[in-house]
C-alpha positions as CSV (number, residue, x, y, z in Angstrom):
1,X,22.2,57.2,-11.2
2,X,21.3,58.4,-7.8
3,X,21.5,56.2,-4.7
4,X,17.7,55.8,-4.5
5,X,17.5,54.6,-8.1
6,X,20.3,52.2,-7.5
7,X,18.5,50.7,-4.5
8,X,15.2,50.4,-6.4
9,X,17.0,48.7,-9.3
10,X,18.9,46.3,-7.0
11,X,15.7,45.5,-5.1
12,X,13.8,44.7,-8.3
13,X,16.7,42.6,-9.6
14,X,16.8,40.6,-6.4
15,X,13.0,40.0,-6.4
16,X,13.2,38.8,-10.0
17,X,16.0,36.4,-9.3
18,X,14.2,35.0,-6.4
19,X,11.0,34.3,-8.4
20,X,13.0,32.3,-11.0
21,X,14.8,30.4,-8.3
22,X,11.5,29.0,-6.9
23,X,10.4,27.4,-10.2
24,X,9.9,23.6,-10.1
25,X,8.8,20.9,-12.5
26,X,5.7,18.8,-11.8
27,X,5.0,15.5,-13.6
28,X,1.4,14.2,-13.5
29,X,-2.0,14.2,-15.0
30,X,-4.1,17.3,-15.5
31,X,-7.3,16.8,-13.7
32,X,-8.8,20.3,-14.0
33,X,-8.6,23.6,-15.6
34,X,-10.1,26.8,-14.1
35,X,-10.2,30.4,-15.3
36,X,-8.6,29.1,-18.6
37,X,-5.0,29.5,-17.3
38,X,-4.9,27.6,-14.0
39,X,-4.3,23.8,-14.0
40,X,-4.8,21.3,-11.3
41,X,-2.3,18.4,-11.7
42,X,-2.4,15.1,-9.9
43,X,1.1,13.6,-9.3
44,X,2.1,10.0,-8.8
45,X,1.6,10.3,-5.0
46,X,-2.0,11.4,-5.7
47,X,-1.2,15.0,-4.4
48,X,-2.9,17.8,-6.2
49,X,-0.8,20.8,-7.4
50,X,-2.4,24.0,-8.6
């Protein structure tokens, strides 16, 4: 594997690991659905999360 391919692979691996690290759980009531796959959730503090 060349040095450039290794750098690309490592960069992609880092980006993927960062995207998984930012996941969070939200508990609340679904108050809206848009585009068929986007939810709006109202949590206990009455804050909307999309």
